[in-house]
Biopython code that builds the backbone (N, CA, C, O; Angstrom):
import numpy as np
from Bio.PDB.StructureBuilder import StructureBuilder

atoms = [
    (1, "GLU", "N", (0.811, -1.191, 0.000)),
    (1, "GLU", "CA", (0.000, 0.000, 0.000)),
    (1, "GLU", "C", (0.859, 1.261, 0.000)),
    (1, "GLU", "O", (0.528, 2.237, -0.674)),
    (2, "PHE", "N", (1.938, 1.249, 0.737)),
    (2, "PHE", "CA", (2.800, 2.412, 0.819)),
    (2, "PHE", "C", (3.394, 2.740, -0.541)),
    (2, "PHE", "O", (3.381, 3.893, -0.973)),
    (3, "LEU", "N", (3.916, 1.717, -1.216)),
    (3, "LEU", "CA", (4.536, 1.905, -2.518)),
    (3, "LEU", "C", (3.493, 2.248, -3.583)),
    (3, "LEU", "O", (3.769, 2.998, -4.519)),
    (4, "LYS", "N", (2.316, 1.698, -3.429)),
    (4, "LYS", "CA", (1.254, 1.917, -4.411)),
    (4, "LYS", "C", (0.882, 3.398, -4.507)),
    (4, "LYS", "O", (0.555, 3.884, -5.590)),
    (5, "THR", "N", (0.928, 4.108, -3.399)),
    (5, "THR", "CA", (0.543, 5.521, -3.422)),
    (5, "THR", "C", (1.490, 6.350, -4.280)),
    (5, "THR", "O", (1.070, 7.338, -4.883)),
    (6, "PHE", "N", (2.758, 5.963, -4.342)),
    (6, "PHE", "CA", (3.718, 6.713, -5.144)),
    (6, "PHE", "C", (3.730, 6.273, -6.605)),
    (6, "PHE", "O", (3.895, 7.095, -7.506)),
    (7, "ILE", "N", (3.558, 4.990, -6.831)),
    (7, "ILE", "CA", (3.614, 4.473, -8.197)),
    (7, "ILE", "C", (2.291, 4.679, -8.932)),
    (7, "ILE", "O", (2.253, 4.655, -10.162)),
    (8, "PHE", "N", (1.227, 4.879, -8.197)),
    (8, "PHE", "CA", (-0.103, 4.997, -8.793)),
    (8, "PHE", "C", (-0.168, 6.098, -9.855)),
    (8, "PHE", "O", (-0.823, 5.934, -10.884)),
    (9, "ARG", "N", (0.504, 7.204, -9.606)),
    (9, "ARG", "CA", (0.459, 8.326, -10.558)),
    (9, "ARG", "C", (1.256, 8.039, -11.819)),
    (9, "ARG", "O", (0.981, 8.624, -12.866)),
    (10, "LEU", "N", (2.238, 7.149, -11.739)),
    (10, "LEU", "CA", (3.055, 6.830, -12.906)),
    (10, "LEU", "C", (2.368, 5.849, -13.848)),
    (10, "LEU", "O", (2.663, 5.832, -15.043)),
    (11, "MET", "N", (1.472, 5.046, -13.333)),
    (11, "MET", "CA", (0.812, 4.011, -14.130)),
    (11, "MET", "C", (-0.415, 4.599, -14.837)),
    (11, "MET", "O", (-1.043, 5.525, -14.324)),
    (12, "PRO", "N", (-0.752, 4.065, -16.002)),
    (12, "PRO", "CA", (-1.971, 4.524, -16.682)),
    (12, "PRO", "C", (-3.202, 4.076, -15.899)),
    (12, "PRO", "O", (-3.129, 3.120, -15.127)),
    (13, "PRO", "N", (-4.328, 4.755, -16.091)),
    (13, "PRO", "CA", (-5.544, 4.368, -15.365)),
    (13, "PRO", "C", (-6.001, 2.971, -15.791)),
    (13, "PRO", "O", (-5.779, 2.575, -16.935)),
    (14, "PRO", "N", (-6.630, 2.229, -14.897)),
    (14, "PRO", "CA", (-7.060, 0.874, -15.237)),
    (14, "PRO", "C", (-8.151, 0.882, -16.303)),
    (14, "PRO", "O", (-9.007, 1.766, -16.343)),
    (15, "ASP", "N", (-8.092, -0.125, -17.158)),
    (15, "ASP", "CA", (-9.084, -0.269, -18.230)),
    (15, "ASP", "C", (-10.302, -0.996, -17.665)),
    (15, "ASP", "O", (-10.155, -2.104, -17.150)),
    (16, "PRO", "N", (-11.505, -0.410, -17.745)),
    (16, "PRO", "CA", (-12.689, -1.063, -17.174)),
    (16, "PRO", "C", (-13.055, -2.358, -17.912)),
    (16, "PRO", "O", (-13.785, -3.188, -17.371)),
    (17, "ASN", "N", (-12.558, -2.534, -19.132)),
    (17, "ASN", "CA", (-12.892, -3.746, -19.897)),
    (17, "ASN", "C", (-12.028, -4.943, -19.499)),
    (17, "ASN", "O", (-12.365, -6.086, -19.809)),
    (18, "VAL", "N", (-10.915, -4.678, -18.814)),
    (18, "VAL", "CA", (-10.020, -5.756, -18.406)),
    (18, "VAL", "C", (-10.602, -6.441, -17.171)),
    (18, "VAL", "O", (-10.946, -5.785, -16.188)),
    (19, "LYS", "N", (-10.707, -7.764, -17.235)),
    (19, "LYS", "CA", (-11.349, -8.522, -16.161)),
    (19, "LYS", "C", (-10.492, -8.578, -14.896)),
    (19, "LYS", "O", (-11.026, -8.582, -13.787)),
    (20, "ASN", "N", (-9.161, -8.620, -15.056)),
    (20, "ASN", "CA", (-8.271, -8.765, -13.912)),
    (20, "ASN", "C", (-8.094, -7.479, -13.120)),
    (20, "ASN", "O", (-7.601, -7.532, -11.993)),
    (21, "GLY", "N", (-8.462, -6.365, -13.643)),
    (21, "GLY", "CA", (-8.332, -5.113, -12.918)),
    (21, "GLY", "C", (-6.936, -4.531, -13.043)),
    (21, "GLY", "O", (-6.254, -4.723, -14.050)),
    (22, "PHE", "N", (-6.529, -3.830, -12.027)),
    (22, "PHE", "CA", (-5.260, -3.132, -12.021)),
    (22, "PHE", "C", (-4.131, -4.131, -11.768)),
    (22, "PHE", "O", (-4.107, -4.783, -10.724)),
    (23, "ILE", "N", (-3.207, -4.257, -12.700)),
    (23, "ILE", "CA", (-2.134, -5.251, -12.622)),
    (23, "ILE", "C", (-1.178, -4.936, -11.477)),
    (23, "ILE", "O", (-0.631, -5.847, -10.856)),
    (24, "LEU", "N", (-0.978, -3.684, -11.203)),
    (24, "LEU", "CA", (-0.068, -3.297, -10.129)),
    (24, "LEU", "C", (-0.564, -3.793, -8.777)),
    (24, "LEU", "O", (0.242, -4.125, -7.908)),
    (25, "ASP", "N", (-1.883, -3.849, -8.587)),
    (25, "ASP", "CA", (-2.422, -4.390, -7.336)),
    (25, "ASP", "C", (-1.978, -5.839, -7.140)),
    (25, "ASP", "O", (-1.564, -6.221, -6.045)),
    (26, "ASN", "N", (-2.063, -6.639, -8.195)),
    (26, "ASN", "CA", (-1.645, -8.033, -8.107)),
    (26, "ASN", "C", (-0.148, -8.146, -7.858)),
    (26, "ASN", "O", (0.293, -8.986, -7.072)),
    (27, "LEU", "N", (0.627, -7.309, -8.519)),
    (27, "LEU", "CA", (2.074, -7.345, -8.360)),
    (27, "LEU", "C", (2.480, -7.001, -6.930)),
    (27, "LEU", "O", (3.284, -7.710, -6.326)),
    (28, "LEU", "N", (1.938, -5.935, -6.396)),
    (28, "LEU", "CA", (2.295, -5.516, -5.048)),
    (28, "LEU", "C", (1.734, -6.452, -3.979)),
    (28, "LEU", "O", (2.340, -6.615, -2.921)),
    (29, "ALA", "N", (0.596, -7.061, -4.245)),
    (29, "ALA", "CA", (0.020, -7.990, -3.276)),
    (29, "ALA", "C", (0.819, -9.292, -3.211)),
    (29, "ALA", "O", (0.772, -9.994, -2.201)),
    (30, "SER", "N", (1.546, -9.619, -4.272)),
    (30, "SER", "CA", (2.301, -10.871, -4.292)),
    (30, "SER", "C", (3.658, -10.755, -3.598)),
    (30, "SER", "O", (4.281, -11.780, -3.320)),
    (31, "VAL", "N", (4.129, -9.564, -3.315)),
    (31, "VAL", "CA", (5.408, -9.384, -2.619)),
    (31, "VAL", "C", (5.185, -9.652, -1.135)),
    (31, "VAL", "O", (4.347, -9.005, -0.508)),
    (32, "PRO", "N", (5.942, -10.619, -0.557)),
    (32, "PRO", "CA", (5.710, -10.944, 0.856)),
    (32, "PRO", "C", (6.247, -9.853, 1.782)),
    (32, "PRO", "O", (7.286, -9.249, 1.517)),
    (33, "ASN", "N", (5.528, -9.619, 2.859)),
    (33, "ASN", "CA", (5.999, -8.668, 3.857)),
    (33, "ASN", "C", (6.714, -9.436, 4.977)),
    (33, "ASN", "O", (6.875, -10.653, 4.895)),
    (34, "ASP", "N", (7.134, -8.729, 6.004)),
    (34, "ASP", "CA", (7.895, -9.358, 7.085)),
    (34, "ASP", "C", (7.096, -10.441, 7.803)),
    (34, "ASP", "O", (7.641, -11.488, 8.153)),
    (35, "GLU", "N", (5.826, -10.194, 8.019)),
    (35, "GLU", "CA", (4.992, -11.177, 8.727)),
    (35, "GLU", "C", (4.826, -12.449, 7.900)),
    (35, "GLU", "O", (4.849, -13.550, 8.450)),
    (36, "ASP", "N", (4.659, -12.311, 6.584)),
    (36, "ASP", "CA", (4.552, -13.486, 5.716)),
    (36, "ASP", "C", (5.831, -14.310, 5.756)),
    (36, "ASP", "O", (5.778, -15.538, 5.825)),
    (37, "LEU", "N", (6.974, -13.644, 5.715)),
    (37, "LEU", "CA", (8.252, -14.351, 5.763)),
    (37, "LEU", "C", (8.457, -15.020, 7.118)),
    (37, "LEU", "O", (8.974, -16.135, 7.185)),
    (38, "ARG", "N", (8.062, -14.359, 8.186)),
    (38, "ARG", "CA", (8.211, -14.943, 9.522)),
    (38, "ARG", "C", (7.378, -16.209, 9.659)),
    (38, "ARG", "O", (7.865, -17.216, 10.173)),
    (39, "THR", "N", (6.149, -16.171, 9.214)),
    (39, "THR", "CA", (5.300, -17.358, 9.319)),
    (39, "THR", "C", (5.771, -18.467, 8.388)),
    (39, "THR", "O", (5.616, -19.645, 8.707)),
    (40, "ALA", "N", (6.339, -18.110, 7.250)),
    (40, "ALA", "CA", (6.803, -19.125, 6.310)),
    (40, "ALA", "C", (8.034, -19.856, 6.838)),
    (40, "ALA", "O", (8.190, -21.053, 6.592)),
    (41, "TYR", "N", (8.899, -19.167, 7.549)),
    (41, "TYR", "CA", (10.152, -19.760, 8.006)),
    (41, "TYR", "C", (10.141, -20.146, 9.486)),
    (41, "TYR", "O", (11.192, -20.478, 10.033)),
    (42, "THR", "N", (9.002, -20.112, 10.135)),
    (42, "THR", "CA", (8.926, -20.441, 11.557)),
    (42, "THR", "C", (9.360, -21.875, 11.817)),
    (42, "THR", "O", (10.144, -22.126, 12.733)),
    (43, "ASN", "N", (8.863, -22.821, 11.026)),
    (43, "ASN", "CA", (9.211, -24.232, 11.249)),
    (43, "ASN", "C", (10.701, -24.470, 11.054)),
    (43, "ASN", "O", (11.320, -25.200, 11.828)),
    (44, "GLU", "N", (11.275, -23.864, 10.032)),
    (44, "GLU", "CA", (12.710, -24.035, 9.796)),
    (44, "GLU", "C", (13.531, -23.417, 10.931)),
    (44, "GLU", "O", (14.539, -23.982, 11.353)),
    (45, "ALA", "N", (13.100, -22.275, 11.413)),
    (45, "ALA", "CA", (13.813, -21.630, 12.516)),
    (45, "ALA", "C", (13.715, -22.477, 13.786)),
    (45, "ALA", "O", (14.689, -22.591, 14.531)),
    (46, "ASN", "N", (12.541, -23.072, 14.036)),
    (46, "ASN", "CA", (12.381, -23.940, 15.208)),
    (46, "ASN", "C", (13.250, -25.183, 15.094)),
    (46, "ASN", "O", (13.852, -25.610, 16.079)),
    (47, "ALA", "N", (13.323, -25.770, 13.898)),
    (47, "ALA", "CA", (14.160, -26.959, 13.699)),
    (47, "ALA", "C", (15.634, -26.622, 13.899)),
    (47, "ALA", "O", (16.366, -27.400, 14.510)),
    (48, "LEU", "N", (16.072, -25.483, 13.399)),
    (48, "LEU", "CA", (17.459, -25.061, 13.577)),
    (48, "LEU", "C", (17.765, -24.822, 15.056)),
    (48, "LEU", "O", (18.831, -25.197, 15.545)),
    (49, "HIS", "N", (16.829, -24.200, 15.759)),
    (49, "HIS", "CA", (17.014, -23.946, 17.185)),
    (49, "HIS", "C", (17.101, -25.262, 17.955)),
    (49, "HIS", "O", (17.940, -25.400, 18.846)),
    (50, "ALA", "N", (16.244, -26.230, 17.621)),
    (50, "ALA", "CA", (16.272, -27.532, 18.295)),
    (50, "ALA", "C", (17.590, -28.258, 18.022)),
    (50, "ALA", "O", (18.139, -28.900, 18.918)),
    (51, "ALA", "N", (18.096, -28.163, 16.801)),
    (51, "ALA", "CA", (19.373, -28.800, 16.476)),
    (51, "ALA", "C", (20.519, -28.163, 17.261)),
    (51, "ALA", "O", (21.398, -28.868, 17.757)),
    (52, "LYS", "N", (20.512, -26.845, 17.376)),
    (52, "LYS", "CA", (21.551, -26.166, 18.150)),
    (52, "LYS", "C", (21.477, -26.535, 19.630)),
    (52, "LYS", "O", (22.510, -26.698, 20.279)),
    (53, "LEU", "N", (20.251, -26.667, 20.172)),
    (53, "LEU", "CA", (20.105, -27.078, 21.565)),
    (53, "LEU", "C", (20.617, -28.501, 21.773)),
    (53, "LEU", "O", (21.253, -28.790, 22.786)),
    (54, "ALA", "N", (20.343, -29.391, 20.819)),
    (54, "ALA", "CA", (20.814, -30.774, 20.935)),
    (54, "ALA", "C", (22.341, -30.817, 20.924)),
    (54, "ALA", "O", (22.942, -31.568, 21.692)),
    (55, "ILE", "N", (22.965, -30.032, 20.075)),
    (55, "ILE", "CA", (24.430, -29.981, 20.031)),
    (55, "ILE", "C", (24.986, -29.451, 21.348)),
    (55, "ILE", "O", (25.969, -29.977, 21.870)),
    (56, "ARG", "N", (24.352, -28.406, 21.883)),
    (56, "ARG", "CA", (24.806, -27.826, 23.148)),
    (56, "ARG", "C", (24.668, -28.837, 24.290)),
    (56, "ARG", "O", (25.560, -28.957, 25.130)),
    (57, "ARG", "N", (23.530, -29.573, 24.316)),
    (57, "ARG", "CA", (23.334, -30.590, 25.358)),
    (57, "ARG", "C", (24.358, -31.708, 25.233)),
    (57, "ARG", "O", (24.873, -32.189, 26.242)),
    (58, "ARG", "N", (24.661, -32.131, 23.998)),
    (58, "ARG", "CA", (25.640, -33.190, 23.774)),
    (58, "ARG", "C", (27.028, -32.744, 24.249)),
    (58, "ARG", "O", (27.757, -33.529, 24.855)),
    (59, "LYS", "N", (27.389, -31.502, 23.979)),
    (59, "LYS", "CA", (28.688, -30.986, 24.421)),
    (59, "LYS", "C", (28.758, -30.920, 25.945)),
    (59, "LYS", "O", (29.784, -31.258, 26.536)),
    (60, "ARG", "N", (27.670, -30.487, 26.582)),
    (60, "ARG", "CA", (27.636, -30.430, 28.039)),
    (60, "ARG", "C", (27.763, -31.817, 28.650)),
    (60, "ARG", "O", (28.480, -32.007, 29.633)),
    (61, "ARG", "N", (27.059, -32.794, 28.060)),
    (61, "ARG", "CA", (27.106, -34.161, 28.570)),
    (61, "ARG", "C", (28.521, -34.729, 28.446)),
    (61, "ARG", "O", (29.032, -35.357, 29.373)),
    (62, "ARG", "N", (29.138, -34.499, 27.298)),
    (62, "ARG", "CA", (30.503, -34.991, 27.109)),
    (62, "ARG", "C", (31.463, -34.330, 28.088)),
    (62, "ARG", "O", (32.352, -34.994, 28.621)),
    (63, "ALA", "N", (31.301, -33.053, 28.329)),
    (63, "ALA", "CA", (32.169, -32.359, 29.283)),
    (63, "ALA", "C", (32.002, -32.942, 30.683)),
    (63, "ALA", "O", (32.986, -33.127, 31.399)),
    (64, "ARG", "N", (30.739, -33.236, 31.085)),
    (64, "ARG", "CA", (30.500, -33.832, 32.389)),
    (64, "ARG", "C", (31.115, -35.232, 32.483)),
    (64, "ARG", "O", (31.744, -35.575, 33.484)),
    (65, "LEU", "N", (30.927, -36.034, 31.433)),
    (65, "LEU", "CA", (31.481, -37.388, 31.449)),
    (65, "LEU", "C", (33.005, -37.371, 31.505)),
    (65, "LEU", "O", (33.613, -38.144, 32.244)),
    (66, "ARG", "N", (33.608, -36.502, 30.734)),
    (66, "ARG", "CA", (35.074, -36.437, 30.730)),
    (66, "ARG", "C", (35.602, -35.913, 32.055)),
    (66, "ARG", "O", (36.681, -36.319, 32.488)),
    (67, "ALA", "N", (34.876, -35.031, 32.701)),
    (67, "ALA", "CA", (35.302, -34.529, 34.004)),
    (67, "ALA", "C", (35.093, -35.594, 35.083)),
    (67, "ALA", "O", (35.923, -35.742, 35.981)),
    (68, "LEU", "N", (33.985, -36.335, 34.994)),
    (68, "LEU", "CA", (33.661, -37.329, 36.005)),
    (68, "LEU", "C", (34.536, -38.571, 35.891)),
    (68, "LEU", "O", (35.081, -39.037, 36.891)),
    (69, "PHE", "N", (34.676, -39.110, 34.689)),
    (69, "PHE", "CA", (35.396, -40.372, 34.497)),
    (69, "PHE", "C", (36.805, -40.179, 33.943)),
    (69, "PHE", "O", (37.577, -41.136, 33.892)),
    (70, "SER", "N", (37.147, -38.991, 33.536)),
    (70, "SER", "CA", (38.377, -38.715, 32.782)),
    (70, "SER", "C", (38.586, -39.805, 31.728)),
    (70, "SER", "O", (39.603, -40.498, 31.697)),
    (71, "CYS", "N", (37.582, -39.920, 30.876)),
    (71, "CYS", "CA", (37.540, -41.005, 29.897)),
    (71, "CYS", "C", (38.204, -40.594, 28.582)),
    (71, "CYS", "O", (38.343, -39.412, 28.270)),
    (72, "GLN", "N", (38.607, -41.616, 27.827)),
    (72, "GLN", "CA", (39.215, -41.378, 26.521)),
    (72, "GLN", "C", (38.171, -41.401, 25.411)),
    (72, "GLN", "O", (38.345, -40.776, 24.365)),
    (73, "TRP", "N", (37.071, -42.141, 25.657)),
    (73, "TRP", "CA", (36.019, -42.240, 24.642)),
    (73, "TRP", "C", (34.714, -42.542, 25.333)),
    (73, "TRP", "O", (34.690, -43.264, 26.330)),
    (74, "GLU", "N", (33.628, -42.001, 24.819)),
    (74, "GLU", "CA", (32.290, -42.336, 25.296)),
    (74, "GLU", "C", (31.337, -42.249, 24.124)),
    (74, "GLU", "O", (31.549, -41.463, 23.201)),
    (75, "GLY", "N", (30.289, -43.055, 24.157)),
    (75, "GLY", "CA", (29.320, -42.995, 23.078)),
    (75, "GLY", "C", (28.312, -44.122, 23.136)),
    (75, "GLY", "O", (28.427, -45.042, 23.945)),
    (76, "ALA", "N", (27.325, -44.035, 22.266)),
    (76, "ALA", "CA", (26.306, -45.071, 22.165)),
    (76, "ALA", "C", (26.908, -46.295, 21.490)),
    (76, "ALA", "O", (27.740, -46.184, 20.590)),
    (77, "VAL", "N", (26.469, -47.462, 21.944)),
    (77, "VAL", "CA", (27.015, -48.715, 21.432)),
    (77, "VAL", "C", (25.869, -49.545, 20.876)),
    (77, "VAL", "O", (24.803, -49.644, 21.484)),
    (78, "ARG", "N", (26.104, -50.144, 19.702)),
    (78, "ARG", "CA", (25.138, -51.071, 19.120)),
    (78, "ARG", "C", (25.759, -52.462, 19.109)),
    (78, "ARG", "O", (26.960, -52.615, 18.886)),
    (79, "VAL", "N", (24.941, -53.460, 19.350)),
    (79, "VAL", "CA", (25.417, -54.834, 19.457)),
    (79, "VAL", "C", (24.724, -55.675, 18.395)),
    (79, "VAL", "O", (23.535, -55.506, 18.124)),
    (80, "ARG", "N", (25.483, -56.576, 17.805)),
    (80, "ARG", "CA", (24.915, -57.519, 16.854)),
    (80, "ARG", "C", (24.764, -58.853, 17.586)),
    (80, "ARG", "O", (25.748, -59.411, 18.072)),
    (81, "ALA", "N", (23.538, -59.360, 17.665)),
    (81, "ALA", "CA", (23.263, -60.583, 18.421)),
    (81, "ALA", "C", (23.525, -61.810, 17.548)),
    (81, "ALA", "O", (22.857, -62.019, 16.536)),
    (82, "GLY", "N", (24.496, -62.609, 17.950)),
    (82, "GLY", "CA", (24.801, -63.858, 17.240)),
    (82, "GLY", "C", (25.244, -63.608, 15.814)),
    (82, "GLY", "O", (26.063, -62.725, 15.560)),
    (83, "VAL", "N", (24.708, -64.382, 14.882)),
    (83, "VAL", "CA", (25.067, -64.249, 13.471)),
    (83, "VAL", "C", (24.057, -63.386, 12.728)),
    (83, "VAL", "O", (24.122, -63.270, 11.504)),
    (84, "SER", "N", (23.133, -62.787, 13.451)),
    (84, "SER", "CA", (22.107, -61.950, 12.845)),
    (84, "SER", "C", (22.739, -60.713, 12.205)),
    (84, "SER", "O", (23.718, -60.167, 12.714)),
    (85, "ALA", "N", (22.165, -60.286, 11.091)),
    (85, "ALA", "CA", (22.662, -59.087, 10.417)),
    (85, "ALA", "C", (22.046, -57.822, 11.005)),
    (85, "ALA", "O", (22.382, -56.718, 10.576)),
    (86, "ARG", "N", (21.158, -57.964, 11.972)),
    (86, "ARG", "CA", (20.449, -56.835, 12.557)),
    (86, "ARG", "C", (21.187, -56.301, 13.780)),
    (86, "ARG", "O", (21.635, -57.065, 14.635)),
    (87, "TRP", "N", (21.304, -54.983, 13.845)),
    (87, "TRP", "CA", (21.949, -54.334, 14.996)),
    (87, "TRP", "C", (20.898, -54.062, 16.061)),
    (87, "TRP", "O", (19.762, -53.700, 15.756)),
    (88, "VAL", "N", (21.294, -54.243, 17.312)),
    (88, "VAL", "CA", (20.421, -53.989, 18.449)),
    (88, "VAL", "C", (21.070, -52.886, 19.283)),
    (88, "VAL", "O", (22.286, -52.871, 19.472)),
    (89, "SER", "N", (20.255, -51.976, 19.771)),
    (89, "SER", "CA", (20.800, -50.910, 20.605)),
    (89, "SER", "C", (21.358, -51.514, 21.885)),
    (89, "SER", "O", (20.644, -52.204, 22.614)),
    (90, "GLY", "N", (22.626, -51.257, 22.157)),
    (90, "GLY", "CA", (23.283, -51.895, 23.284)),
    (90, "GLY", "C", (23.356, -51.024, 24.517)),
    (90, "GLY", "O", (23.465, -51.558, 25.621)),
    (91, "GLY", "N", (23.303, -49.728, 24.389)),
    (91, "GLY", "CA", (23.398, -48.846, 25.546)),
    (91, "GLY", "C", (24.472, -47.798, 25.346)),
    (91, "GLY", "O", (24.690, -47.302, 24.241)),
    (92, "PHE", "N", (25.132, -47.476, 26.437)),
    (92, "PHE", "CA", (26.137, -46.415, 26.423)),
    (92, "PHE", "C", (27.402, -46.957, 27.077)),
    (92, "PHE", "O", (27.329, -47.623, 28.110)),
    (93, "ALA", "N", (28.553, -46.678, 26.487)),
    (93, "ALA", "CA", (29.821, -47.183, 27.016)),
    (93, "ALA", "C", (30.817, -46.053, 27.182)),
    (93, "ALA", "O", (30.802, -45.067, 26.446)),
    (94, "VAL", "N", (31.685, -46.225, 28.174)),
    (94, "VAL", "CA", (32.752, -45.267, 28.438)),
    (94, "VAL", "C", (34.052, -46.050, 28.531)),
    (94, "VAL", "O", (34.135, -47.032, 29.269)),
    (95, "LEU", "N", (35.063, -45.626, 27.791)),
    (95, "LEU", "CA", (36.384, -46.251, 27.854)),
    (95, "LEU", "C", (37.266, -45.393, 28.755)),
    (95, "LEU", "O", (37.552, -44.233, 28.461)),
    (96, "GLN", "N", (37.686, -46.001, 29.861)),
    (96, "GLN", "CA", (38.454, -45.262, 30.862)),
    (96, "GLN", "C", (39.737, -46.049, 31.127)),
    (96, "GLN", "O", (39.749, -47.012, 31.894)),
    (97, "GLY", "N", (40.800, -45.620, 30.479)),
    (97, "GLY", "CA", (42.063, -46.356, 30.603)),
    (97, "GLY", "C", (41.916, -47.752, 30.031)),
    (97, "GLY", "O", (41.687, -47.905, 28.831)),
    (98, "HIS", "N", (42.045, -48.796, 30.882)),
    (98, "HIS", "CA", (41.883, -50.180, 30.446)),
    (98, "HIS", "C", (40.519, -50.722, 30.807)),
    (98, "HIS", "O", (40.252, -51.902, 30.582)),
    (99, "ARG", "N", (39.640, -49.889, 31.366)),
    (99, "ARG", "CA", (38.320, -50.330, 31.785)),
    (99, "ARG", "C", (37.258, -49.845, 30.811)),
    (99, "ARG", "O", (37.376, -48.787, 30.193)),
    (100, "VAL", "N", (36.214, -50.662, 30.700)),
    (100, "VAL", "CA", (35.053, -50.276, 29.896)),
    (100, "VAL", "C", (33.856, -50.251, 30.829)),
    (100, "VAL", "O", (33.513, -51.266, 31.436)),
    (101, "LEU", "N", (33.224, -49.096, 30.944)),
    (101, "LEU", "CA", (31.997, -48.971, 31.728)),
    (101, "LEU", "C", (30.830, -49.023, 30.761)),
    (101, "LEU", "O", (30.859, -48.386, 29.708)),
    (102, "TRP", "N", (29.794, -49.787, 31.121)),
    (102, "TRP", "CA", (28.683, -50.024, 30.193)),
    (102, "TRP", "C", (27.371, -49.887, 30.940)),
    (102, "TRP", "O", (27.195, -50.469, 32.011)),
    (103, "TRP", "N", (26.459, -49.124, 30.381)),
    (103, "TRP", "CA", (25.099, -49.073, 30.925)),
    (103, "TRP", "C", (24.113, -48.755, 29.836)),
    (103, "TRP", "O", (22.913, -48.669, 30.096)),
]
sb = StructureBuilder()
sb.init_structure("model")
sb.init_model(0)
sb.init_chain("A")
sb.init_seg("    ")
for serial, (resi, resn, name, xyz) in enumerate(atoms, 1):
    if name == "N":
        sb.init_residue(resn, " ", resi, " ")
    sb.init_atom(name, np.array(xyz, "f"), 0.0, 1.0, " ", f" {name:<3s}", serial, name[0])
structure = sb.get_structure()
């Protein structure tokens, strides 16, 4: 609307025989404003925020584990049962010197 007031005088008057009306109205109405962009990108912004929080939590957890156990490695472990080709979630393991802690 703001831009339309200035450009309106430069454009020729609308033709009453044209069914679509004033073309500039359609052009200016199709340009997204800040609110349209915010609503369009809300889900992506939330997903990015959740990913950053997960990374921050993972770093905090690793810092706590390394401070508590002074471990060389920690992480999730998957186990293959017997000769099966399927992996089963095994839990969490910490390698501390020559010891392996598992839960």
